[in-house]
N, C-alpha and C positions, 0 to 999 in steps of 0.2 A: 630648766624650769622645774618647779616643784611638782611632785606627783599630785594629780587632782584628788586622789584618795586622801592624801595628807592635808590638802587644802580644805576639803569638806569636813574632815575630822577636827581640825583645829578651829574651824569656824562653828562647830556645834551641830553639823547636819546629820551625822551618822549615829543611829541608835542600835541597829543590828545588821549583821552581814551574814549571808548564808554560807560563804566560803571565803576565808581570809586570803586565799590565793588571788582574789580579784584585784588586790592592790598591785601584785606583780604584773598581772595582765594589763592593767591600766598604765603601767610604767613602760611596757615593752611594745604595745601595739595600739593602733587607732581603733577605738571601740565604738560601736553603735549601741546606744542605750535608749530606753524609753520610759516615759511616765504618762499615765492616763489622766485626763481631765474630764470631769463630769459636766456635760452641757445642760444642767437643769435650770439655768438662769441665763439672762442675756449677758451677764458679766461675771468674771471671776472676782474673788474678793481677797482681802489681805491674807486669809487663811491659806490661799493657794500660793503665796509667795515662796514658801520653803521649797516646794518642788520646782517652781519656775526658776528660782535663783540657782538651784543645784544643776539644772540643765544648762543655765548660762555659764556656770563654772566649768562644766564638762566641755562646752564648746570653746571657751577661752583656753583650755588646755589641749586643744587639737582633736577632740573626740566629736562624734556626730550624734546629736540628740534627735530623738523623735518625740514630738508632742502628739500624743494620740488622743484625739477628741472622741469621747465615747458616744457617738451618735447611735450606735447599735445597742450597747449595754444600757444606755439611758432608757430604752424602751422597756427594760426589765426593772432596773433599780438596784443599787448596791445596798445590801443590808448592813454592811460594816459600819460600826459606830452609831447605828440608828436603833431607837427603841420601838419604832413603828415603821410600817411600809411607807415609802415615798409616794407622792402623788404621781400617777402615771401620766406622762406627757404625750401629746400627739406627735406624729412624725413631723408635721409642719412646725410645731413649736420647737422641737429639737433642732431641726434644720436651721431655723432662724437663729437659735442660740449658738450653734456651731459657727456660723459665719461671723457673728460678733466676737466670739472668743478667738478666732483665727487672727483678727485684726489686733487684738490685745497682745497676743503672744509675740507678734512681730516687733513689739517694742523692746522685748528682752532677747530675742534670738534672731540670728541672721539666716533667713531661709533662702538666700540667693545661691545659685550654683550648687544646690544640693548640700550645702554646709549643715543644714538642718532640714528635717522633714516634718510636715504637718499632715497627719493622716486621720481619717475618720473610720472607725471600725465598722460602721454601718455598711461599708463597701463589701466586706466579706461575711459579716455575721448575718445580714439580712438575706443572703443568698444560700445559706445552709439548708440542706434537706434534713428534716428532723429525724427521720428514721436512720439515715446514714450517720448523722451526728451521734445519736445514741449508740449505734453499733461501733463506730470507729473511734469516738472520743469518750463517750460516757463509760465504756467498759473499763477504762483505766482508773476510774475514781472509786475509792472505797467510801461508802456512806458513813461507816464508823469513824474514819479519819476526818471526813468533812464535818461531822457533828462535833468533833473535838476542837475544831477551829474556834477561836475566841469570837469571831464575828457571828457565827451561828449559835454558839452556846448562849450568848447574851440574849439573842432573839427568841430562843426556845421558850423562855419564861413568859414572853409577851405574845408569842405567836409568829411562826415563820411559814410563809406560804410557799407553794411549789415553784412559783415564778422566781422568787428570790433565791430559792435553793439552787437554781440553775446558774446563778451569777458566777460562782467560782469556776464552773466549767467554761463559761464564755471568756472570762478574763484569762484563764489558763490557755485557752485557744488563741487569744490575742498574742501571747508571748510566743507560742509555737509558730503562729503565722508570720510574725515579724522576724523571728529567727530564720525561718525558711526562705522568706522572700526579701528580707533586708539585712540579713546577717546580724541581727540584733542579739547580743549575748548578755545584756544587763537590763534588769527592770528595777526601777526605784519607785518608792512611794511612802506614804505615811505608815507608821507602825501598826495601824489597824489593818493594813493590807498584807501583813506578814503571811497569814495563812494562804491567801490567794497567790502571792508571789511564789511561795514554796510549792504550791500545787502546779503552777505554770512551769517551774523548773523541772519537776518530775515528769510532766507530760512531754515537754520538749526533749528531755533525755530519752524517753521511751520511743517517741516518734521520729526524732532526727538523729539520735545517738550523739548529741552534742552536750558539752558541759556549759551551762549558762549560770548566771549569778543574780543575786538580789541584794539590795541595800534598802533599809528602811530608815525614815527620819523620825525624830521625836515629835510628839504632838505638842505644839507650842502653846503655852499659856503665859500670861503675865505673872509677875512676882506676886500679884494679889490673887492669883488663881483664876483669873478671868480668861475666857476664850479669846484668842487673838481676833481683832477686827470687830468686836462687839462693843458698842457704845450705847449710851442712853438714847441716842438718835437712831440707832439701828446698825445695820451692817456697813462696814467701810468697803466700798467697791473699788475696783481698779479702773472702771470706766469713769472718765472725767465728767460725763453727763449725769451720772448717778451720785458720785461723790466728787465735788469740785477739787481741783488741785490745792486750793487754799485749805479746805477742810481736811484733805489728806495730809497736808503739812501739819495742821494742828493736831491730828491724831498722834503723830510721831513726836512732836515737840512736848506733848503732855505725857510722855512715857514716865514711868516711875524711875527714880534715880538708879535703883538696883537692876533695871532692865537695859540701861543704855549701852553698856559694853556688849552684851549679848546681841542686842538688836543691830548694833553697828556691824558686828561680825557676820550676821546672817542676811541682813537686808541692804547692805551697801557693798561696794567693791573696794573700799578703802583698805590699804595694807593692814594686816593684823598687828604689825609692830606699832603702827600709829594708834590703832584701836586700844591696845593694851595700856596706853598712856592714860586712859580714862581712870585707871585705878589710882593714879597719882594726883588726880585733880581734887582740890579742896571743894567743899560743899558749894561755895559760891560760884565756882567755875563749872560745875557739872551742867549748868544750863547752856553753856557754850557748846558742850558736847551734844546736848539735846538738839540745839539749833542745827548743828552739822548733820546729825542723824535725820532730822526732818528734811533738810535740804537735799541730802544725797538720796534718801529713799524716794522723795518726790521726783528728783531728776531721773532716777532709774525708770520710774513708772510713767511719768508725764513729759519728760524731756527737760533740757536745760532752761529754756525760756519760761516754761510754766513754774519751774522751781524758783527761778529768780523773782518772778512776779509774786509768788506765794510768800517768799522771804521778805520782799519789799513791803507787802501789805501787812504782814505780821510785825515787822520791825517798826513800821509807822504807827500801827495801832497799839502795840504793847511795849514800845520803847525798848526793844531787844538790844542788848549789848552786841557790838560787832565782835567777831571771833578773832582772837589773838592769832596773828599770822604764824606763830610758832606751833600752834596746835593743828593737827591734821593737815600738814602741808600739801598732801595729795588732793585734798578737796578743792573744788572750784567755787566754793561759797564766797560771796563778796566779802572783802576784807576791810571795807571802809564804812564810815558812818552812813546812815541812810540819807539819801538825797531825795526829798519829797518831790514827787511830780504833782505840781499844783493843779494841773488839769485833771489828774486822776483822784487827788485827795484835796478837796477844797478846805479852806480854813478861814476863820474870821478872827479879827483882833478885838480884844476887849481890854478895858482897864481894870486894875486891881480893885478900884473903888466899886465898880459895877459888881464884881464878884463878892465883895464884902456885903453888899446889899442882897445878894442872891439873885441868880438868873433863873427864869422859868425854863424847865426842860422842854416844854412845848415850844416856846419862842426860839430857843437855841437851835432846835432841829430845823426850824424853818429858816433861821438866819444863815445857816451853813448850807442850805439847799439840799439837805438830806430828805426833807419832805416839802411838799408844795403848799401845804395848808395846815392849820392847827388841827383840823379834823383828821387829817392823815396821821399826824403825830399821835393823837389820842387812840386811833385804831391800832397803830404800831405798838404803843405801850401795852394796850389791852391784849394784843396777840403775843406779847413777850419778845418783840423783835428790836427793842431799843436798848442800847448799852452805853454806859459812861465808864471809860477806863476799863472796859472788859466786864463790868458788872451790870447785870440786867436792871433796867429801870422798872420799879415796881408800881409807881404811881405817877399820874400826870401832874400831881401837885408838888412833885419833888423839885427842890431848888438846888442849883449848882453854885457852890461857893468856893472860897479859897482852899478849903480842905480837900478839894478834888484836884488841885494842881499837883502835877508830877514833879520830879526833881528837875526836869527840863523846862518847867514853867508852862506846861501845856495841859490841855484836857482832851482826851481822845473820845470821839463819839462814833458810834457804829449803828448802822441800820441793817438788820438782817445779818447775813453771813459775809457780804462782800463790799458794802458801801461804807466808806469812812469819811470823817472830817476831823479837823483839829481846831481847837480854840487856843489862840496864843495871847499872851498878856504883854501889853506895852507899858 
């Protein structure tokens, strides 16, 4: 089996390494590693996928991941990458978020029989005695070195309070604690965590006399320079109740052409040899690769059934081409034309003559049972929730004509995010 270090590197996960010898360690022994997750919301979002997927790759290569939920450090707030202090959450809020995140991580990692651990640092951090902590831990930290860390230097311009200044000590203590009690020798995280990881390595060496390692990931942005997971509608969450599997699918299928190969490598488990074939696709075929990206990314986060349902809805609504069976043979994406489920996607048959005269958008939405009354259609249009062939209906006076017919001789109607109907011509 390929070394997990090489897998992470070729898929674009590795930005910096504290010691190149970690590759040999990962090749010769089963390693316990950890990544921290911040429980400041009830759900993780797409921005958390890089660390999540890296832990999944570690487990697939026979190593033991620890997902550390920061129930204790969230009481302080991480200043890394922030221009102002985070809102301080209550213990009850954090505990509720921790439970939700535990369920989400189980979609990516196998926690059975100790194959992976899910820990909460509140267990040990909230029990620390402050005076003893300063004496036993704080004395190993140089204020000058701490202020040189990027996460602190950036905040010095806008103001860094004493609570946040303690964050590096607490995260370092986490690494030491996990090394001592769980034989964890590798911490991974975003590149903004470099200073905290290096500090934890130094503290663990001083207190345990062990050599431990750190790997950081690049901070992912789209080719347009936008932050991952941010859209006009807001954050793309991993919780299906906050971001539906269909909307999650749409986020990926709308990726920029230049991002497709990179996103396939990082956010799916497809073999890299198949992913590299994207470079050989003509412009018209890149959309097939986007469909596979959307399907596989949705399958990883929401499961096979949800991915197929999202694909079915998208294929029906937007007339997606089916994916050539020779492309991405390892993908389980459906390889046949869409078979519409009439019970799920109602349709109405019209004549071409009716279309030539123009059909009222209000009447049409009632005819296909997307709305129960003309008044409901008018409210829907006013609220921006009515769509024809994926384009928002701007006026209740709009007429639907032959120019709206797709190449398949159909017109797709949509109400909100999830309800579809099709007009067919006889």
